[in-house]
Biotite code that builds the C-alpha atoms (Angstrom):
import biotite.structure as struc

atoms = struc.array([
    struc.Atom([260.630, 226.323, 64.780], chain_id="A", res_id=1, res_name="MET", atom_name="CA", element="C"),
    struc.Atom([261.424, 226.946, 68.850], chain_id="A", res_id=2, res_name="GLU", atom_name="CA", element="C"),
    struc.Atom([263.653, 229.879, 69.387], chain_id="A", res_id=3, res_name="LYS", atom_name="CA", element="C"),
    struc.Atom([265.942, 228.944, 72.210], chain_id="A", res_id=4, res_name="VAL", atom_name="CA", element="C"),
    struc.Atom([268.034, 231.536, 74.282], chain_id="A", res_id=5, res_name="GLY", atom_name="CA", element="C"),
    struc.Atom([265.194, 233.903, 74.899], chain_id="A", res_id=6, res_name="ILE", atom_name="CA", element="C"),
    struc.Atom([265.551, 233.452, 79.009], chain_id="A", res_id=7, res_name="ASN", atom_name="CA", element="C"),
    struc.Atom([269.407, 233.539, 78.647], chain_id="A", res_id=8, res_name="ILE", atom_name="CA", element="C"),
    struc.Atom([269.037, 236.885, 76.520], chain_id="A", res_id=9, res_name="GLU", atom_name="CA", element="C"),
    struc.Atom([266.926, 238.166, 79.639], chain_id="A", res_id=10, res_name="LYS", atom_name="CA", element="C"),
    struc.Atom([269.097, 237.143, 82.199], chain_id="A", res_id=11, res_name="MET", atom_name="CA", element="C"),
    struc.Atom([272.302, 238.561, 80.513], chain_id="A", res_id=12, res_name="GLN", atom_name="CA", element="C"),
    struc.Atom([270.392, 241.861, 80.608], chain_id="A", res_id=13, res_name="GLU", atom_name="CA", element="C"),
    struc.Atom([269.558, 241.495, 84.085], chain_id="A", res_id=14, res_name="MET", atom_name="CA", element="C"),
    struc.Atom([273.426, 240.855, 85.121], chain_id="A", res_id=15, res_name="ILE", atom_name="CA", element="C"),
    struc.Atom([273.953, 244.394, 83.684], chain_id="A", res_id=16, res_name="ASN", atom_name="CA", element="C"),
    struc.Atom([270.814, 246.080, 85.503], chain_id="A", res_id=17, res_name="THR", atom_name="CA", element="C"),
    struc.Atom([271.983, 247.087, 88.707], chain_id="A", res_id=18, res_name="PRO", atom_name="CA", element="C"),
    struc.Atom([269.734, 247.520, 91.539], chain_id="A", res_id=19, res_name="LEU", atom_name="CA", element="C"),
    struc.Atom([270.049, 250.489, 93.601], chain_id="A", res_id=20, res_name="VAL", atom_name="CA", element="C"),
    struc.Atom([270.471, 249.746, 96.674], chain_id="A", res_id=21, res_name="PRO", atom_name="CA", element="C"),
    struc.Atom([271.523, 246.398, 96.073], chain_id="A", res_id=22, res_name="PRO", atom_name="CA", element="C"),
    struc.Atom([269.273, 243.620, 97.938], chain_id="A", res_id=23, res_name="PRO", atom_name="CA", element="C"),
    struc.Atom([271.165, 241.339, 100.013], chain_id="A", res_id=24, res_name="ASP", atom_name="CA", element="C"),
    struc.Atom([269.540, 238.153, 97.695], chain_id="A", res_id=25, res_name="TRP", atom_name="CA", element="C"),
    struc.Atom([271.653, 240.151, 94.653], chain_id="A", res_id=26, res_name="ILE", atom_name="CA", element="C"),
    struc.Atom([275.084, 238.931, 94.754], chain_id="A", res_id=27, res_name="ARG", atom_name="CA", element="C"),
    struc.Atom([273.929, 234.897, 95.002], chain_id="A", res_id=28, res_name="LYS", atom_name="CA", element="C"),
    struc.Atom([271.733, 235.741, 92.197], chain_id="A", res_id=29, res_name="TRP", atom_name="CA", element="C"),
    struc.Atom([274.551, 237.492, 90.287], chain_id="A", res_id=30, res_name="GLN", atom_name="CA", element="C"),
    struc.Atom([276.693, 234.315, 90.844], chain_id="A", res_id=31, res_name="THR", atom_name="CA", element="C"),
    struc.Atom([274.192, 231.786, 89.729], chain_id="A", res_id=32, res_name="GLU", atom_name="CA", element="C"),
    struc.Atom([273.361, 233.859, 86.383], chain_id="A", res_id=33, res_name="ALA", atom_name="CA", element="C"),
    struc.Atom([276.913, 234.377, 85.589], chain_id="A", res_id=34, res_name="GLU", atom_name="CA", element="C"),
    struc.Atom([277.347, 230.717, 86.183], chain_id="A", res_id=35, res_name="HIS", atom_name="CA", element="C"),
    struc.Atom([274.632, 229.840, 84.090], chain_id="A", res_id=36, res_name="LEU", atom_name="CA", element="C"),
    struc.Atom([275.731, 232.234, 81.250], chain_id="A", res_id=37, res_name="LEU", atom_name="CA", element="C"),
    struc.Atom([278.863, 230.333, 81.086], chain_id="A", res_id=38, res_name="TYR", atom_name="CA", element="C"),
    struc.Atom([277.432, 227.095, 80.559], chain_id="A", res_id=39, res_name="LEU", atom_name="CA", element="C"),
    struc.Atom([275.114, 228.598, 77.769], chain_id="A", res_id=40, res_name="ALA", atom_name="CA", element="C"),
    struc.Atom([278.475, 229.974, 75.824], chain_id="A", res_id=41, res_name="HIS", atom_name="CA", element="C"),
    struc.Atom([280.004, 226.565, 76.799], chain_id="A", res_id=42, res_name="THR", atom_name="CA", element="C"),
    struc.Atom([276.731, 224.397, 74.943], chain_id="A", res_id=43, res_name="ALA", atom_name="CA", element="C"),
    struc.Atom([276.644, 227.344, 72.187], chain_id="A", res_id=44, res_name="LYS", atom_name="CA", element="C"),
    struc.Atom([280.475, 226.180, 71.329], chain_id="A", res_id=45, res_name="GLU", atom_name="CA", element="C"),
    struc.Atom([279.996, 222.306, 71.265], chain_id="A", res_id=46, res_name="ALA", atom_name="CA", element="C"),
    struc.Atom([276.923, 222.344, 69.466], chain_id="A", res_id=47, res_name="GLY", atom_name="CA", element="C"),
    struc.Atom([274.688, 221.435, 72.244], chain_id="A", res_id=48, res_name="ASP", atom_name="CA", element="C"),
    struc.Atom([271.452, 222.451, 71.527], chain_id="A", res_id=49, res_name="LEU", atom_name="CA", element="C"),
    struc.Atom([269.120, 220.064, 74.282], chain_id="A", res_id=50, res_name="GLU", atom_name="CA", element="C"),
    struc.Atom([272.261, 221.178, 76.826], chain_id="A", res_id=51, res_name="ARG", atom_name="CA", element="C"),
    struc.Atom([271.581, 225.031, 76.012], chain_id="A", res_id=52, res_name="LEU", atom_name="CA", element="C"),
    struc.Atom([267.642, 224.144, 76.106], chain_id="A", res_id=53, res_name="LYS", atom_name="CA", element="C"),
    struc.Atom([268.325, 223.053, 79.722], chain_id="A", res_id=54, res_name="GLU", atom_name="CA", element="C"),
    struc.Atom([270.343, 226.184, 80.124], chain_id="A", res_id=55, res_name="VAL", atom_name="CA", element="C"),
    struc.Atom([267.175, 228.350, 79.256], chain_id="A", res_id=56, res_name="ASP", atom_name="CA", element="C"),
    struc.Atom([265.109, 226.717, 81.334], chain_id="A", res_id=57, res_name="GLY", atom_name="CA", element="C"),
    struc.Atom([267.162, 227.460, 84.652], chain_id="A", res_id=58, res_name="GLU", atom_name="CA", element="C"),
    struc.Atom([267.585, 231.335, 82.932], chain_id="A", res_id=59, res_name="ALA", atom_name="CA", element="C"),
    struc.Atom([263.493, 231.081, 82.676], chain_id="A", res_id=60, res_name="GLU", atom_name="CA", element="C"),
    struc.Atom([263.387, 230.291, 86.529], chain_id="A", res_id=61, res_name="ARG", atom_name="CA", element="C"),
    struc.Atom([266.192, 232.567, 87.885], chain_id="A", res_id=62, res_name="ILE", atom_name="CA", element="C"),
    struc.Atom([264.824, 235.411, 85.690], chain_id="A", res_id=63, res_name="VAL", atom_name="CA", element="C"),
    struc.Atom([261.334, 234.736, 87.386], chain_id="A", res_id=64, res_name="ALA", atom_name="CA", element="C"),
    struc.Atom([263.013, 234.824, 90.784], chain_id="A", res_id=65, res_name="SER", atom_name="CA", element="C"),
    struc.Atom([264.566, 238.479, 90.148], chain_id="A", res_id=66, res_name="ARG", atom_name="CA", element="C"),
    struc.Atom([261.433, 239.524, 88.967], chain_id="A", res_id=67, res_name="LYS", atom_name="CA", element="C"),
    struc.Atom([259.235, 238.666, 92.133], chain_id="A", res_id=68, res_name="SER", atom_name="CA", element="C"),
    struc.Atom([261.506, 239.974, 94.634], chain_id="A", res_id=69, res_name="LYS", atom_name="CA", element="C"),
    struc.Atom([261.951, 243.138, 92.769], chain_id="A", res_id=70, res_name="THR", atom_name="CA", element="C"),
    struc.Atom([258.163, 243.801, 92.218], chain_id="A", res_id=71, res_name="GLU", atom_name="CA", element="C"),
    struc.Atom([257.252, 242.758, 96.038], chain_id="A", res_id=72, res_name="SER", atom_name="CA", element="C"),
])
């Protein structure tokens, strides 16, 4: 069985993990991540598994984006 939401969980952890000092791009990243988190909660409450999968895919993209920016 496919587990949905792993990337959403990773993204939420990143939202709650501050970067010191905060880079210039973090505010935009944070806004997008919080929007995706809202969409995930909405999809979960509606029982919309397909939408939840889409949001998880988007979460995977921005998790990778933050990792690449912080590791370089």
